[in-house]
C-alpha positions in Angstrom: -2.1 16.7 19.4 -2.0 13.6 17.2 0.1 10.6 18.0 3.5 10.7 16.1 2.7 7.7 13.9 -0.7 9.2 13.1 0.9 12.6 12.4 3.4 11.0 10.0 0.7 9.0 8.3 -1.5 12.2 7.9 1.5 14.0 6.4 2.1 11.2 3.9 -1.6 11.4 2.9 -1.4 15.1 2.5 1.7 14.9 0.3 -0.2 12.5 -2.0 -2.7 15.2 -2.7 0.0 17.3 -4.3 2.0 16.7 -7.4 5.5 15.5 -6.4 7.2 18.4 -8.1 5.0 20.9 -6.3 5.5 19.2 -3.0 9.2 19.2 -3.6 9.3 22.9 -4.4 7.1 23.8 -1.4 9.4 22.0 1.0 12.6 23.3 -0.6 11.3 26.9 -0.2 9.9 26.3 3.3 13.3 24.9 4.3 15.1 27.8 2.7 12.8 30.3 4.5 13.5 28.6 7.9 17.2 28.6 7.3 17.4 32.2 6.3 15.3 33.2 9.2 17.8 31.3 11.4 15.0 29.3 13.0 16.1 26.2 14.9 14.1 23.1 15.6 11.6 23.5 18.4 11.6 27.3 18.2 8.4 28.2 20.2 7.7 31.2 17.9 7.0 28.9 14.9 4.2 26.4 14.4 4.2 23.7 11.7 0.5 22.9 11.2 -1.1 20.1 9.3 -4.8 21.0 9.3 -7.8 18.7 9.1 -8.9 20.7 6.0 -5.9 19.5 4.0 -3.7 22.5 4.6 -0.1 22.6 5.7 1.1 25.9 7.1 4.2 27.5 8.5 3.0 30.0 11.1 5.1 32.6 12.8 3.5 33.8 16.0 -0.2 33.7 15.1 0.3 34.6 11.4 0.2 32.2 8.6 3.3 32.9 6.5 3.5 30.0 4.1 0.6 27.7 3.2 -0.2 24.9 0.8 -3.8 24.0 0.3 -4.0 21.5 -2.6 -7.7 21.1 -2.6 -8.4 24.8 -2.9 -8.7 27.0 -5.9 -5.6 29.0 -4.7 -3.3 26.2 -3.6 -0.4 28.4 -2.5 -0.7 31.2 0.1 1.9 33.5 1.6 2.5 36.8 3.3 4.5 39.4 1.5 5.9 42.9 2.2 4.8 44.0 -1.3 1.4 45.5 -2.0 1.9 44.7 -5.7 1.8 41.0 -7.0 4.8 40.0 -9.1 2.7 37.7 -11.3 -0.9 37.5 -12.7 -1.5 34.2 -10.8 -1.0 35.8 -7.4 -3.9 37.9 -6.0 -4.3 39.7 -2.7 -6.5 37.8 -0.3 -9.6 39.2 1.4 -7.5 40.1 4.4 -5.0 41.6 2.0 -3.5 44.0 4.4 -3.0 42.2 7.7 -0.9 44.9 9.2 1.2 47.8 8.0 3.5 46.6 5.1 2.3 43.0 5.3 0.0 41.5 2.7 -1.6 38.1 2.3 -1.5 36.5 -1.2 -3.2 33.5 -2.8 -1.9 31.9 -5.9 -2.7 29.2 -8.4 1.0 28.8 -9.4 3.5 27.1 -7.1 6.3 29.0 -8.9 5.0 32.2 -7.2 6.6 30.9 -4.0 10.0 31.3 -5.7 9.1 34.5 -7.5 7.9 36.1 -4.2 10.5 34.5 -2.0 12.3 37.8 -1.0 9.0 39.4 -0.1 7.9 36.3 1.8 11.2 36.4 3.7 10.9 40.1 4.5 7.3 39.8 5.8 8.1 36.6 7.8 11.2 38.2 9.3 9.1 41.2 10.4 6.6 38.8 12.1 9.4 36.9 13.7 11.0 40.0 15.1 7.7 41.1 16.7 6.5 37.8 18.1 6.7 37.1 21.8 4.1 34.4 22.1 4.3 30.6 22.2 3.3 28.4 19.3 -0.2 27.0 18.7 -0.7 23.6 20.3 -1.7 22.1 17.0 1.9 21.8 15.8 2.8 18.8 13.5 6.1 17.3 14.6 6.3 15.3 11.4 6.0 18.5 9.3 8.7 20.2 11.4 11.0 17.2 11.2 10.5 17.1 7.4 11.8 20.7 7.3 14.9 20.0 9.3 15.7 16.4 8.3 16.1 15.8 4.6 16.4 12.0 5.0 13.1 11.9 6.9 11.5 14.0 4.1 12.8 11.6 1.5 11.3 8.8 3.4 7.9 10.6 3.5 8.1 11.3 -0.2 9.0 7.7 -1.0 5.9 6.6 0.8 3.6 9.3 -0.6 4.7 8.9 -4.2 5.7 5.2 -4.2 9.1 6.3 -5.5 10.7 3.0 -4.8 8.7 1.5 -7.6 8.1 4.4 -9.9 8.8 2.3 -13.0 5.7 0.6 -14.3 6.1 -2.7 -16.1 3.4 -4.3 -18.3 3.1 -8.0 -19.0 0.8 -9.6 -21.5 -0.6 -12.8 -20.2 -2.0 -15.3 -22.7 -3.4 -18.7 -21.9 -5.8 -21.2 -23.2 -9.0 -20.7 -21.1 -9.8 -24.4 -21.6 -6.6 -25.3 -19.7 -6.3 -22.4 -17.2 -9.0 -20.5 -15.3 -7.2 -17.1 -15.1 -10.2 -15.2 -13.7 -10.6 -17.7 -10.7 -6.8 -17.6 -10.0 -6.9 -13.8 -9.8 -10.1 -13.8 -7.7 -8.6 -16.3 -5.2 -5.2 -14.7 -5.2 -3.5 -17.8 -6.4 -0.9 -16.0 -8.6 2.4 -15.8 -6.7 4.9 -16.8 -9.3 5.1 -16.1 -12.9 7.2 -18.2 -15.2 7.5 -17.4 -18.8 8.3 -20.1 -21.3 8.7 -19.9 -25.0 6.9 -22.5 -27.1 
């Protein structure tokens, strides 16, 4: 298991791979799923995984239920109780029927998570009801905390998306090269204060 500070840093790096709106939606739906399943923090039946292959997964028992894989062709993966996709962007995975009445989908559209939510919930509930094993040891405490602690999640998002300074300002710097060596000042990191004067 990673050190807590390393786990948090890895989760921030992971979030930066995703568009902020998609990451927001993923966490909102994951949080909604956890709440509706009445799962509490530290529930041993659930694993919050942050994989080395740039995946983040909510696992019930030993079954991936809800996955984000931003570097993959199909970034959004989930289980469902429906054998029929509700959109053209969701396809059945190779292991499409993982058990009776449970199907694994891959999708290119984050909105499929919302569209299929009831089916994701039903399949996840079925998994939760049947599980009697402990979680995988590779759980990510930072991911779990981000699900249960909105303030912590906002802190992660602020760092991942530099939200504190999300307004970009542009300045035009003009000077007489005979009087000011701007290139050297930048190279030697001599610019600390900027004063603007009108002539």
